[in-house]
N, C-alpha and C positions, 0 to 999 in steps of 0.2 A: 751695372744692374745695383740698384738700392735695396739692399732690403729693411723689412719694419718689425721694429721692435714694441711687444704690450710690454704695456707699465700695468699693472696692478696696484690699486689705492683701496683700502678697505679703513673704517671705523667709524669714527664723528667726523661732522661736516668739516670742524677746523681741523682736526688730523686728516682728511682729506684731503683738503687743502694742502695743508703741510708738506705730504708724502710730494705730490704735484710738483709744488714748488722747487725742492730739491730736486726730482728727476729733470725740471725743465730749467733747471737755475742758468746756465751758460746759454741755451735759448733766450730766457728772458732778459738776460744782462746783453746779448747783442743785439735782441729787438729793439732795447732801449738806444743801445750806441749808436745803431743802424739809421732810425727813424728820421731823423733830421735830411738824410740823404735820398730821401723814398721820394719819386716824383711826384704821388698822389700827395706827401705832404707839403712840396713844394709850390702844388696847384693851390693850394689855402694859403699861402702865408703871402700878404700885403707886400710887397715891393721892396718897399721903405721899409723894413722891419727883420733885423737880422733872424736870422733861421734859429741861434739857439734863444733868443730872448722869445720867439715866437713860440717853439718847442713847450719851453716852459710855459706861457702863457696856456698854452692849449691843455698842456697837462693838469692845471689847476682849474683849468673850466669844467673838464670833461669830468674831474673828481668831484667840482659841486652842483654839475647838471646829475650825473649819474647814483650818485651816496646817497640823497633820497630817495629817489625809486627803488634802488635795488635793496637797502635797508629796509623800506617799508614795506614793498609786498615779496621781496625775495629772500629772507633772510636767513635763510637755510645756503644761498648761495652766497651771501655776504661773508658768512665765515669761512665757507673756503675759500673766499677773496683774501681775509684775511691770514688764514692759512700759506697758501699761495705765495702772498707777501712776506711773510715770515720764513715757510722755506726755500723763498728766491734771494734772502737776506735783501730785499728792495722795500722801499717804501709805500702803501697803501694807494697815494696818488698814482705812481708810474703805475700799480697794476687795475686801477681806474681806467686810467690812459688808455693801455692796452686793452680792455675792456672795450673801449668807446673806437677801436680801429674796427670793429664790427660794423659798426656804422656807419665810421668814414667811408670805408671802400664802398659803399651800397650807392652812394651818390653818383649820379647819373654821368657828369663829368669827368668819372674816373675810368672808365673804359669796360668794365669787367664784363656786363651783361651775358655770362653765358652759365652753364651747369645743364645739364641731360639725365635724367632719371626714366628709367625701363623697371616698370614694375607688373610679372605675370602676375595671373591668379591659377592653380592647380588645374585647374582645364586645360591651360596653355603652355603649360610643360611638361617635358615627356617623364618627369618623375613623379608626375602630380603631385609637386609642391607649389607652393609660393616662392618665387623669388625675384630679387631687387636688385637692379644693378644701378649706379651712377658715376658718371663722369664729377668730378669737384674743379670747375675751374674757376683761377681767381689770380689775385696779381702773385706773376714770376717772384718776385723779389721775398714775397712771403712762403716761399716752399719749404726752407730749412728751418722754420717754426712749427711744422705740422707732429699732431700726438693722436696716437691710437692706445684706448688705454680701455681697462677693466675698473667697472667704480664699484663697491662693495659697502654703502651706505649703510650704518645700525639700524636705521629706521629708511623704508621705501625697498625700490626693488632694486636689483643690480642691473647695471648698465654697460654695452660694449659699442663701443663706437670712437668717431675720431671727432676733431676739434682742434684746435690751435693752442699750442703750449700754454700762453696765460691766460687763455678761458674756463671759467668753469663751467659754462653751458656748454651743450655738444651742438655738434652741426649735422651728423650723420650718425645715426647709431640704430640700438635694439634693446629691449631690457630683457629679462630671465624669463619673461611667459612669451618672449617673439615680436611685443609691438614692437615695429620698425617704423625710422621717419628719415625722411631725406629734405633737404634745404635747400632749394632752388631760390637764386634774389629774383627780386621783382622791382618795378619802377613805375612808383607811382607820385603822383603831387600832392599825396596825403601829409598832414602834417603832422606829428606825433606831440600826443600829450600827457606822455609818459615815456622815459629814455633808458627804463629797463630793457637789455638788448633782448630779441625773440632768443637765441641759442640757452639762456636760463630757463624759458619757459619750456622748451625742449627740453631741458635736459629733468626738469620737475615733472613732467609730463610723464618722461619713460620712470620714471621715479612713483608713479602714480597708477597707472592706467594699466589695464591690461589688454581693450580691445579698441580698435578703431572710434569709435560710437564713444567710448568714453573722452579716447583722447581729442573728436572734433569737437566736445562739448568743452572740452576743458582749455584748448587753443583759443574757441569763441571767447571764454568767461575771463582770460587771461589777460594781464594789464601788459601790454609788450609797446616799444617804440623805435623808430628812427630806422626801422628796416620791415621794406616789402618782400615778401616770399611767396613762391607755389611749394606748398608742401607736399610730398606724398606719403601715405599713412598707410601702411599692412600691419594685419597682425596674422597670428598662425591658424586661425579659424579659414584664413584665405579673404579676408574683407581686405578690399581697398579702397582708400577715397583719397578724392583731392582737395586741401584745402588752399583755398588762394585768401592773402590776409596780407593787409595792411596792419599800419597802427591801430585806426580805428575800426576796420570794418572785416569781414570775412563773410566767405562764402563756399558750402562742403558739397562736393558734386562725388556720387559713388562710380564706382567701375563698371564702365560697356564692355562687351565682348573679352573678359575676361583677361585686358590687360589694359595699362596706363602707359603714359609717354607724357612727360611735360619739361618743358624749357624752362623761358623767362617769364613769359609773357601770360596773362589770363585769357581763358578762353569762353569764361559766363559772361553771360551780357549783364549781370548785375554786380561784376568788379572792375569789366572793361572801361568806366566812365573814371575810373579812377587813376589808369595807365599815363605814364605823359605820351601825349599825341605826339602822331607822326612828324608835325610842323615845327615841333618842339626843336628850338636852336642855343638858346643861349643860358648855361646852365651855369656857368662857371668861369673865371680864366683857364685857361687851356683848353677849353672847349674847342672841336675841331670845327671848320667852318659849312662841313657839311649838315642837314638838319639829323641832330640826334636822335630824334625820336624813331627816323627811317634805320640808323644804324643797330639800335637797339633790338627793334624790329624786326630786322632783317636776319640779323643773326640766331636770335630765337627760333622765329618761321623756317628756315632754313632746317637748321637741325632738327626739329618738330617733320618736316616734310619727309626728310633723308631717313629717318627712325621710322617713318608710316610706311615709306616706302618699301626698304628693307622688311618692313613685320607685316607687310600687305598681305600674304598668303595665309593656308590655313594651317600649314605645319605647326606641329609643334615646338619650342624651343629647349633647348639646353644652355649649359655653363658654356659650352663654345659656341656657340651661336651667338647667346648674348655679349662675350667679352668680345667677339667679331664687327659688333655694331659699336661697340662703345671704342674702338679700334678703328674704326669708320675715317676713311678721308675724303668722301663723296666718290662719287661713280667715275670721276676722272683718276681717283687716288695720288689727290694733291693736297696735303695736308696746308689748315690756313687757318685763319681766325674764325670762319664761319663752319667749320668740320665739327662732327663730333667728338672725335677727339683733334681737340684743339689746340693751334701752334700759333704763338705770336711771340713775340719778345715781350709787350707789356704785360700781359693775361694770360694764359695758357693751361692746360689743365696739368695740372698738377699732384692729383689725388686718383685713383678709382676704386671702387667698394664692390662689393658684393656680398649681399646679405641671405640669410636662408633661414628663415625664421622657424621653419619646423622643426630646424634641426640644432637652432641657437647658435649657429654660425656665421662666422662673417669672413671675408678673403677682402683683404685691400694690397694694394701696390703706390708708392708714391714715384709721382712724375707721370708720364704718357703709358697707355695700358697698350701700345702701339712698341712699345719700345721697352718694358717691365712685365716680371709677371707676379702673379697673386700669392703673399701668404696666409696662411690658414689661420684662423682665431677660434678658440672658445672659448665659455665659461668655466672660471677655474671650479 
């Protein structure tokens, strides 16, 4: 069983970064050492190019592309990155390269295509409170680099949530007012004009906004790039919204029947035109022969359908019910790449989290919810 440790970072943006860099020093250097051996990196590398040279080139290209956008649009995150580099005793180009991993693994040929979020309003839970559950499905090799942390900036709201060790931005989290966000990958053909990772926008949204209404507007206006997503927003007042987002477009829908289930495809007609079509096949070397579009949609749609079946009744849910769904292996109880609790060698469920916006509490486990137990954390 893997226990989760909560790290607390506070102070100036630079100081928060330094603390994070020191806390994740070993994880960051291990990731930098192992990156050349990861399959998703090998898929990008031209066959004729030596791996070490390719990684050196990729690191400096990522630094060149990301630096201007991050420093212009997210100066607070830029200061945190400088601090992470200082605390981890790494150069800023390496830290920028690790930020770029968020963008690279979103490419459809790398076969992540997962994450499941369940959100329930107070009328749907036995305790009359809002509850959000999320399985974070990601590249299995990145499981050791997870970070659960509380961030208390001098200016802005405190946040509590989960990210990857080198990232300054948030993947799934809440703030001190109960505003909560979960981040599911989506896959579109939209070409970014800005390359600042979406996680940075989410971090600044949590430090700035109190309600889903404010958060949805913030995201629609935010500069973001290289990543498409289905975001679930929840606040302590019981409001639940889904924001379907690409680098250049977004659409917000409100909760229906007091619950929201989100996987990795868009439900709105406004956004479906940007998605990878079902007949899409060739997105890069190493892409399997079967239709990539079918594969991406199959995983997402099967998990959505299964969750809808499990939640089709009128009975109210509690934490036990939510965790049982997050641990579900289908009607035949056979864990696979298509089940809510995902089991696969390349990409699987590597974290599960439950948020309680009214109590300002979260529960987190690393690994698969069918195999581990949640640790509980609150704001200090």
